[in-house]
C-alpha positions in Angstrom: -41.6 -10.5 82.9 -41.2 -8.1 85.8 -43.1 -4.8 85.6 -40.7 -2.1 84.5 -41.7 0.1 87.4 -40.2 -2.6 89.7 -36.8 -2.4 88.0 -33.8 -0.7 89.6 -30.5 -0.6 87.6 -28.0 0.7 90.1 -24.2 1.0 90.5 -22.1 1.1 93.7 -19.3 3.7 93.5 -16.6 4.8 95.9 -12.9 5.3 96.5 -10.9 2.2 96.9 -11.4 0.5 100.3 -14.5 2.5 101.2 -16.5 -0.7 101.3 -18.3 -1.0 97.9 -17.8 -4.7 97.4 -18.7 -5.5 101.1 -21.8 -3.4 100.6 -22.7 -5.4 97.5 -22.1 -8.7 99.4 -24.6 -7.6 102.1 -27.1 -6.7 99.5 -26.8 -10.1 98.0 -27.1 -11.8 101.4 -30.2 -9.8 102.4 -31.9 -10.4 99.0 -31.3 -14.1 99.3 -28.9 -14.3 96.3 -26.1 -15.7 98.4 -26.2 -17.7 101.6 -22.6 -17.3 102.8 -21.0 -14.0 103.1 -17.6 -13.7 101.2 -15.2 -11.1 102.6 -13.0 -8.9 100.6 -10.1 -9.2 103.0 -10.3 -13.0 102.7 -10.5 -12.9 98.9 -13.9 -14.6 98.8 -16.3 -11.9 97.7 -18.9 -12.7 95.0 -18.2 -9.8 92.7 -14.4 -9.8 93.0 -13.9 -13.1 91.3 -10.7 -12.5 89.3 -7.5 -13.9 90.9 -6.0 -10.4 90.8 -9.0 -8.9 92.6 -9.1 -11.6 95.3 -5.4 -11.1 96.0 -5.2 -7.3 95.9 -8.5 -6.7 97.7 -9.7 -4.3 95.0 -12.3 -4.4 92.3 -10.9 -4.3 88.8 -13.8 -5.1 86.6 -17.5 -4.1 87.0 -19.3 -7.2 88.1 -23.0 -7.5 87.4 -25.4 -9.3 89.7 -29.2 -9.5 89.8 -31.4 -9.9 92.9 -34.9 -9.1 94.3 -35.9 -7.0 97.3 -39.6 -6.9 98.3 -40.7 -7.8 94.8 -38.4 -5.3 93.0 -35.7 -6.5 90.7 -32.2 -5.0 91.3 -29.5 -5.2 88.6 -26.4 -4.2 90.7 -23.0 -3.3 89.3 -20.0 -3.2 91.7 -17.4 -0.9 90.2 -13.7 -0.3 90.8 -12.5 2.4 93.1 -8.9 2.6 91.9 -8.3 5.4 89.4 -6.5 3.2 86.9 -9.8 1.4 86.3 -12.1 4.4 86.1 -13.2 3.4 82.6 -15.2 0.6 84.3 -17.1 3.3 86.3 -17.7 5.4 83.2 -19.2 2.7 81.1 -21.3 1.4 84.0 -22.8 4.8 84.5 -23.7 4.9 80.8 -26.2 2.1 81.4 -27.4 2.6 84.9 -30.4 4.6 86.2 -29.3 5.2 89.7 -26.4 4.6 92.1 -25.1 4.4 95.7 -22.1 6.5 96.6 -20.3 4.7 99.4 -18.1 6.9 101.7 -15.8 5.7 104.5 -17.0 7.1 107.8 -13.4 7.9 108.8 -11.8 8.6 105.4 -14.7 10.8 104.2 -14.7 12.2 100.6 -11.5 10.6 99.1 -9.9 11.3 95.7 -11.6 8.6 93.6 -14.9 9.5 95.3 -14.6 12.9 93.7 -13.9 11.5 90.2 -16.7 9.0 90.4 -19.1 11.7 91.6 -18.1 14.0 88.8 -18.7 11.2 86.2 -22.1 10.5 87.8 -23.0 14.2 87.6 -22.1 14.2 83.9 -24.3 11.2 83.4 -27.1 12.8 85.4 -27.5 9.6 87.5 -29.7 9.8 90.7 -27.8 8.7 93.8 -28.1 7.7 97.4 -25.3 8.2 99.8 -24.2 5.5 102.2 -21.7 6.6 104.9 -20.1 3.2 105.7 -17.7 1.9 108.4 -19.2 3.9 111.3 -17.8 1.3 113.7 -14.2 2.4 112.9 -12.0 4.6 115.0 -12.3 8.2 113.8 -15.6 7.6 112.0 -17.9 10.7 112.1 -21.1 10.7 110.1 -21.8 14.4 110.2 -18.2 15.3 109.3 -18.6 13.2 106.2 -21.9 14.8 105.2 -20.3 18.2 105.6 -17.4 17.1 103.3 -20.0 16.0 100.7 -21.3 19.6 100.8 -17.9 21.3 100.6 -15.9 19.0 98.4 -18.5 17.6 96.1 -20.9 20.6 96.1 -23.7 18.2 96.7 -26.7 18.4 99.0 -27.0 15.4 101.3 -30.5 14.8 102.6 -29.9 13.0 106.0 -32.4 10.1 106.3 -30.9 8.2 109.2 -28.7 9.0 112.2 -26.2 6.7 113.9 -26.7 5.4 117.4 -23.4 5.4 119.1 -19.9 6.1 117.7 -17.0 3.9 116.7 -17.0 0.8 118.8 -20.2 1.8 120.5 -22.1 2.1 117.1 -25.1 -0.3 117.5 -27.7 0.9 115.0 -29.5 3.8 113.3 -32.6 6.0 113.7 -35.0 6.3 110.8 -35.9 10.0 110.8 -39.1 9.5 108.8 -40.7 7.0 111.2 -38.8 8.2 114.3 -37.8 4.6 115.1 -34.5 3.1 116.2 -33.1 0.0 114.6 -30.7 -1.7 117.0 -28.6 -4.8 116.1 -27.4 -7.4 118.6 -23.9 -8.7 119.1 -24.2 -11.7 116.7 -23.4 -9.7 113.6 -26.2 -11.2 111.7 -28.2 -8.7 109.5 -31.6 -10.0 110.5 -30.9 -9.9 114.2 -32.2 -6.4 115.1 -35.1 -4.9 117.1 -37.1 -1.8 116.3 -37.5 0.5 119.4 -38.1 4.1 120.4 -35.4 6.7 119.8 -32.8 6.8 122.6 -33.7 9.6 125.1 -30.4 11.4 124.5 -31.1 11.6 120.7 -34.7 12.8 120.7 -33.7 16.5 120.2 -31.3 15.7 117.4 -33.8 13.5 115.7 -36.4 16.2 115.7 -34.0 18.8 114.4 -32.7 16.7 111.5 -36.2 15.4 110.7 -37.4 19.1 110.4 -34.5 19.7 108.0 -35.5 16.6 106.0 -39.1 17.7 105.7 -38.2 21.3 104.8 -35.9 20.2 102.0 -38.3 17.6 100.7 -41.4 19.8 100.5 -39.4 22.4 98.4 -40.1 20.2 95.3 -43.9 20.5 95.7 -45.3 24.0 95.9 -48.7 23.0 97.4 -47.1 20.9 100.2 -44.5 23.7 100.9 -47.3 26.2 101.3 -49.2 23.9 103.6 -46.1 23.2 105.6 -45.4 26.9 106.0 -48.9 27.3 107.4 -48.2 24.7 110.1 -49.5 21.5 108.4 -47.3 18.4 108.8 -47.0 16.3 105.6 -47.7 12.6 105.8 -44.8 10.1 105.5 -46.1 9.1 102.1 -46.1 12.7 100.9 -42.5 13.1 102.2 -41.4 10.0 100.4 -43.0 11.2 97.2 -41.2 14.5 97.5 -37.9 12.8 98.3 -38.3 10.5 95.3 -38.9 13.5 93.0 -36.0 15.5 94.4 -33.7 12.5 94.1 -34.7 12.0 90.5 -34.1 15.7 89.7 -30.7 15.7 91.5 -31.9 18.3 93.9 -30.5 16.3 96.8 -29.1 12.9 97.7 -30.8 10.8 100.4 -28.1 9.9 102.9 -27.9 6.8 105.1 -25.4 5.5 107.6 -24.2 2.1 108.8 -21.6 -0.6 108.7 -21.8 -3.1 105.8 -19.1 -5.3 107.4 -21.0 -5.4 110.7 -24.4 -5.8 108.9 -25.9 -2.6 110.4 -28.2 -0.3 108.5 -28.4 -2.2 105.2 -32.2 -2.9 105.2 -33.0 0.8 105.3 -30.6 1.4 102.4 -32.3 -1.3 100.3 -35.7 0.2 101.1 -34.4 3.5 99.9 -33.3 2.0 96.6 -36.9 1.0 96.0 -38.5 4.2 97.4 -36.2 6.9 95.9 -34.1 5.7 93.0 -35.8 5.8 89.6 -37.2 2.9 87.5 -35.9 2.7 83.9 -39.1 4.5 82.7 -38.4 7.5 84.9 -35.1 8.5 83.5 -34.4 10.5 80.4 -34.4 8.1 77.4 -31.2 7.6 75.5 -30.8 9.8 72.5 -30.4 8.3 69.0 -27.5 9.7 66.9 -26.5 9.7 63.2 -23.3 8.2 61.8 -21.3 11.3 62.9 -22.5 11.1 66.5 -25.0 14.0 66.2 -28.3 13.7 68.0 -31.2 13.1 65.7 -33.9 14.3 68.1 -35.3 10.8 68.5 -34.9 8.6 71.6 -34.9 4.9 72.7 -38.1 4.9 74.6 -38.0 2.4 77.5 -40.8 0.1 76.6 -41.2 -3.5 75.6 -43.5 -2.5 72.8 -40.8 -0.4 71.0 -38.3 -1.9 68.5 -35.3 -3.6 70.1 -32.4 -1.3 70.9 -29.5 -2.1 73.2 -26.0 -0.8 74.0 -23.0 -3.2 74.3 -21.2 -1.7 77.3 -18.7 -4.4 78.2 -16.9 -7.3 76.5 -15.5 -10.2 78.6 -13.8 -13.4 77.7 -13.8 -16.2 80.3 -13.9 -19.9 80.6 -17.4 -20.1 79.1 -16.5 -18.0 76.0 -17.0 -14.5 74.8 -19.6 -12.5 76.6 -21.1 -9.2 75.4 -22.8 -7.3 78.3 -25.8 -5.2 77.0 -28.3 -2.8 78.5 -31.6 -3.2 76.7 -33.2 0.2 76.3 -36.3 -0.7 74.4 -38.1 -3.7 72.9 -37.7 -7.4 73.6 -34.9 -9.8 72.8 -35.6 -13.5 72.4 -33.2 -16.4 72.1 -32.8 -17.1 68.4 -33.5 -13.5 67.3 -31.3 -11.9 64.6 -30.0 -8.5 65.6 -28.1 -5.8 63.7 -24.8 -4.2 64.8 -25.4 -0.7 63.5 -21.6 0.1 63.7 -20.5 -2.8 61.5 -23.7 -3.1 59.5 -23.6 -6.9 60.1 -26.3 -9.1 61.6 -25.9 -11.9 64.1 -28.1 -14.5 65.6 -28.5 -14.6 69.4 -27.7 -18.3 70.2 -27.5 -17.9 74.0 -28.2 -15.2 76.5 -27.7 -15.2 80.2 -28.3 -13.4 83.4 -25.0 -12.8 85.2 -24.2 -13.4 88.8 -20.6 -12.2 88.8 -18.8 -15.3 87.5 -22.0 -17.5 87.5 -24.9 -17.3 85.0 -28.4 -18.4 84.4 -29.7 -19.0 80.9 -32.5 -16.9 79.6 -35.0 -17.3 76.7 -36.2 -13.7 76.7 -35.2 -10.3 78.0 -36.9 -6.9 77.8 -36.3 -3.2 78.1 -34.6 -2.4 81.4 -32.7 -5.6 81.6 -28.9 -5.9 81.8 -27.8 -9.2 80.4 -24.9 -10.9 78.6 -25.1 -12.5 75.1 -22.7 -15.4 74.5 -20.6 -15.8 71.4 -21.2 -12.5 69.6 -18.6 -11.6 67.0 -17.2 -8.3 65.9 -19.0 -6.4 68.7 -17.0 -3.8 70.7 -17.8 -1.6 73.7 -20.1 1.2 72.7 -21.7 -0.6 69.7 -25.5 -0.4 69.2 -27.4 -3.6 68.7 -30.9 -3.2 67.2 -33.8 -4.6 65.2 -32.6 -5.0 61.6 -36.0 -3.6 60.5 -35.5 -0.5 62.6 -31.7 0.4 62.4 -30.5 3.1 64.8 -27.4 4.3 66.7 -27.3 5.1 70.4 -25.1 7.7 71.9 -21.5 6.3 71.7 -19.0 6.0 74.5 -15.8 8.1 74.4 -12.7 6.8 76.3 -9.6 8.6 77.5 -6.2 8.0 75.7 -3.6 6.0 77.6 -0.8 7.9 79.3 1.8 5.1 80.0 3.3 2.3 78.1 5.6 -0.7 78.5 7.3 -3.0 76.1 6.7 -6.8 76.5 8.5 -9.7 74.9 7.7 -13.4 75.4 10.5 -15.4 77.1 10.2 -18.1 74.6 9.2 -18.3 70.9 6.2 -20.5 71.8 4.7 -17.6 73.7 4.5 -15.2 70.7 1.3 -16.6 69.3 -0.3 -17.1 72.7 0.5 -13.5 73.6 -1.0 -12.2 70.4 -4.3 -14.1 70.9 -4.5 -13.2 74.6 -3.8 -9.5 74.0 -6.4 -9.4 71.3 -9.0 -10.6 73.8 -7.8 -8.2 76.5 -8.0 -5.2 74.1 -11.6 -6.1 73.2 -12.4 -6.2 76.9 -10.8 -2.9 77.9 -11.1 0.2 75.7 -8.3 2.0 77.6 -5.9 -0.8 77.0 -4.1 -0.5 73.7 -1.4 -2.5 71.9 0.9 -1.5 69.0 4.1 -2.7 67.5 7.1 -0.3 67.5 7.9 0.2 63.9 11.7 0.6 64.6 12.3 -2.2 67.2 9.5 -4.6 66.4 8.6 -4.7 70.1 5.1 -5.1 71.4 4.0 -2.0 73.3 1.2 -2.1 75.8 -0.5 1.2 76.7 -2.7 1.9 79.7 -3.9 4.4 82.3 -1.4 3.8 85.0 1.2 1.5 86.5 -1.3 -0.7 88.3 -3.4 -1.0 85.2 -0.5 -2.4 83.2 0.8 -4.4 86.1 -2.4 -6.3 86.3 -2.5 -6.8 82.5 0.9 -8.4 82.6 -0.3 -10.5 85.5 -3.3 -11.7 83.6 -1.1 -12.6 80.6 1.1 -14.7 82.9 -1.6 -16.4 85.0 -4.7 -16.6 82.8 -2.9 -17.2 79.5 0.4 -18.8 80.6 2.6 -16.3 78.8 5.9 -15.5 80.6 7.1 -12.0 79.7 10.2 -9.8 79.8 8.8 -6.4 80.7 10.5 -3.1 79.8 10.6 0.0 81.9 7.4 2.2 81.9 7.5 4.9 79.2 5.7 8.2 79.2 3.3 9.1 76.4 5.0 12.4 75.3 3.4 14.5 72.7 4.6 17.4 70.4 3.0 20.6 69.3 3.9 24.0 67.7 4.2 27.4 69.2 4.0 29.9 66.3 2.1 30.5 63.1 3.9 30.3 59.7 2.9 30.7 56.1 4.5 28.4 53.6 4.3 26.8 50.2 5.1 23.3 48.9 5.2 21.9 45.4 5.2 18.2 44.6 6.3 17.6 41.0 7.3 14.3 39.5 7.8 13.4 35.8 8.8 9.9 34.7 7.3 9.3 31.2 3.6 9.4 30.5 1.4 11.2 33.1 3.3 12.9 35.9 2.4 14.1 39.3 1.8 17.7 40.2 0.3 19.5 43.2 1.2 22.9 44.7 -0.3 24.1 48.0 0.0 27.4 49.8 -1.0 27.1 53.5 -0.8 28.5 57.0 0.1 26.3 59.9 -0.6 27.5 63.4 -1.1 26.3 67.0 -4.6 25.1 67.7 -6.7 25.5 70.8 -5.9 23.0 73.6 -7.5 19.6 73.1 -8.8 20.4 69.6 -6.4 17.9 67.9 -6.1 18.4 64.2 -8.1 21.0 62.3 -8.1 21.7 58.6 -10.0 24.4 56.7 -9.8 26.0 53.3 -10.1 29.6 52.1 -9.1 29.0 48.5 -10.8 31.4 46.0 -10.8 31.2 42.2 -10.4 27.5 41.9 -6.6 27.5 42.1 -7.0 24.1 43.8 -10.1 22.2 42.8 -12.4 21.2 45.7 -12.2 17.6 44.7 -8.6 17.6 46.0 -9.4 19.0 49.4 -10.0 15.7 51.1 -6.7 14.3 49.8 -4.8 17.3 51.1 -6.5 17.0 54.5 -5.7 13.3 54.6 -2.0 13.9 53.8 -1.6 16.5 56.6 -3.6 14.4 59.1 -1.6 11.2 58.4 1.6 13.0 59.5 0.2 14.0 62.9 1.4 10.6 64.3 5.1 11.6 64.0 6.4 15.0 65.3 9.7 16.7 64.2 11.4 16.6 67.6 11.5 13.0 68.6 8.8 11.3 66.6 6.0 11.6 69.2 2.4 12.2 68.0 1.5 15.8 67.4 -1.4 17.6 69.2 -3.4 20.7 68.5 -2.4 22.0 65.0 -4.6 24.0 62.7 -3.9 24.1 59.0 -5.4 26.6 56.5 -5.2 26.0 52.7 -5.5 29.4 51.1 -4.0 29.0 47.6 -2.1 26.6 45.3 -2.0 25.4 41.7 -2.8 22.3 39.7 -2.1 20.8 36.3 -5.0 19.6 34.1 -3.3 16.3 33.3 -0.7 15.6 36.0 -2.7 16.7 39.1 -4.5 13.9 41.1 -5.6 13.2 44.6 -2.5 11.2 45.3 -0.3 14.0 44.1 -1.9 16.5 46.4 -1.8 14.0 49.3 2.0 13.6 48.8 2.3 17.4 48.6 0.6 17.8 52.0 2.9 15.2 53.6 5.9 17.0 52.2 4.5 20.3 53.4 4.1 19.0 57.0 7.7 17.7 57.0 8.9 21.0 55.7 7.0 23.4 57.9 6.7 21.7 61.3 10.4 22.4 62.2 9.9 26.1 61.4 6.8 26.5 63.5 8.5 26.4 66.9 8.0 22.7 67.8 7.6 21.9 71.5 7.7 18.8 73.6 4.6 18.2 75.8 4.4 15.9 78.9 1.4 14.4 80.6 0.6 16.1 83.9 -1.2 14.0 86.5 -3.7 15.2 89.1 -2.2 13.7 92.3 -4.0 13.2 95.6 -1.9 12.2 98.6 -3.0 11.3 102.1 -0.3 11.8 104.7 -0.2 11.5 108.5 0.1 15.1 109.8 3.6 14.6 111.2 5.0 13.6 107.7 3.3 16.4 105.6 6.5 18.5 105.3 8.4 15.5 103.9 5.7 14.6 101.4 5.3 18.2 100.1 9.1 18.5 99.8 9.3 15.3 97.8 6.5 16.4 95.5 8.3 19.7 94.9 11.4 17.8 94.0 9.3 15.9 91.5 8.4 19.2 89.8 5.0 19.1 91.4 2.7 22.2 91.8 0.9 22.0 95.2 -2.7 23.1 94.6 -4.2 22.6 98.1 -4.1 21.0 101.5 -7.1 19.7 103.5 -6.7 18.4 107.0 -9.0 15.7 108.4 -9.2 13.3 111.3 -6.8 10.8 109.8 -4.2 13.2 108.4 -3.8 15.7 105.6 -4.9 15.4 102.0 -2.4 17.1 99.6 -3.5 18.0 96.1 -0.8 18.5 93.4 -0.2 18.5 89.6 2.9 16.4 88.9 4.5 15.2 85.6 3.9 11.5 85.1 7.6 10.9 84.4 8.3 11.9 88.0 5.7 9.5 89.5 7.1 6.1 88.7 7.6 4.1 91.8 6.2 6.8 94.0 4.2 4.5 96.2 7.4 2.9 97.6 8.9 6.3 98.4 5.6 7.5 100.0 5.4 4.4 102.2 9.0 4.9 103.3 8.4 8.6 104.2 5.2 7.9 106.1 6.1 4.6 107.8 3.6 2.7 105.5 0.7 5.0 106.4 0.5 7.2 103.3 -1.8 6.6 100.3 -2.1 8.3 96.9 -4.0 8.2 93.7 -3.6 10.0 90.4 -5.4 10.6 87.2 -4.4 12.3 83.9 -5.1 16.0 83.9 -3.6 17.6 80.8 -0.5 18.0 78.6 1.9 20.8 79.4 5.2 22.0 77.9 8.3 20.2 79.1 11.1 22.3 80.7 13.9 22.8 78.3 16.4 20.6 80.2 13.8 17.8 80.4 12.9 18.1 76.8 16.5 18.0 75.7 17.1 14.8 77.7 14.0 13.1 76.3 14.7 14.0 72.7 18.3 12.9 73.0 17.3 9.5 74.4 14.8 9.0 71.6 17.4 9.8 69.0 19.9 7.4 70.6 17.3 4.6 70.7 16.5 5.2 67.0 20.2 5.3 66.1 20.9 2.0 67.9 18.0 0.3 66.1 19.2 1.6 62.8 22.6 -0.1 63.1 
């Protein structure tokens, strides 16, 4: 087994088209894992192996690959850059120890770069920065590093400088060694020479090297004092300081190059070894109780500890069901029996494999620090903890966002119904943000997801992978309802029909809750007017009604209910009687409490050429958008806005028309906000019409 100090579990994150997958391909080529480079634009990359990925030139799933560099084992995950697939980034960050943030040399810090960076900050993942595509027109390394400071609030630690700009970019200078790496015209990664710094760059190299050293020694008091007294630290001392500062998130070592042209990649790989942490150097995963509260214990990264692992991805392919796991502690052997602490069931590990995107190598054993896939696991879902049955535990769970968009789907022929059901079951297991339900009124199958592209690709997978031809309905917005005022009310459930009857009386207050608090229930009953044994039934009754609001039947958000009095009967009162009373109380009181329709608001980022900015802003205003900012850059203007999701369907076609095909945009869910009265009236009327038509 590889020494844990030689492990690097890393992810590659960026905005769509910044060059993540191409960077991964170059890493695999340099480490000897592949011998022929696959290009994204040709649909041949190793990690983009889905048909939909190859066609669209984007990464949809997180693909895991393992490789070695100078005796160090890299487990690399190439993540999506499109906002509709952000869940893949989130769950990858959950199991990684370090990362590489890839930024386009001309595009700079783009919208999804911000989202991914924010997730990485939340996960406290150490990162390198790689400014890519410096051979492109408009590429500017220092402008991008300045954007990293201003937009991300991060501190880039410049480690290399580019030699040349745009089409004259030929190599990089390593500031630590003061050596230039220059590649020839063949485009092969190994065809470079190490020379002295070009004469016209000597002053800049010394200036940026001084900045590098000054920032590095700040993490070591003794070295800093010596440096202030005129003593120059050794390269090894500087590296040690950079490693510590990177691990502590004090700064982010920043490199430059062109992955497509194979320039600068070796120095980036060396930096992964030199500066990103081994599994033993990151904070261990906390263990939690059944309610998700931390117990104060941790999954110590050591092969000597009991086995503990987190299932972070489920995938079904031509080889069968795969459960991707990150092993945090202990050893797992083929044939071992392990416990799923969520279900309480044990399973035998019949086969486990090391993944190479869509290829695999069988393993007989794996240890703490490994990222592997187990074949044929049953009843395991993303976020479940797998552990030694003799040492049961639960790792910190994953929490995923709720879908904001839905479509109805119907198979074109009866034979497709069963196939669709089986296929959707597998797809829901693979993607925690993809949901399915049956409309209780129409009987239609409703697919829910994070955006139009998300659902578009799901429909495409159903068609191509599973052979299910579908009739697809128009996208629907996930509206919600809430209340706007507090009321005090009373409800009595009384039923007598021979023998024991049913009786339960509750006095309660119902009021708006704080945003994003969902449903809250509390009791202030005194004197035993309602026995405590009935509290759970009352809470259950109220909570069960939150799925259907009084206006149009949409789920209800942010309601707080206080039970303060009531009455019971010694014979006729029961849990079911009080549960029914709570349901009746909800139906009675919600229409009185100022019900209000809420709509999802999206955080929208639009890139527009400068000469089309006025048209783009005018169009966003017509869509009820609130412009929150404009940021000019070399390639155009970035416009930030909050826009209702209902106004964004088909926006990409409009944007391309307005900008002659040059505009781009991305969006992610921001929050729910009250609908304007006219919009609410239209939505409610349509829902009532739909229900009336189905009732006929």
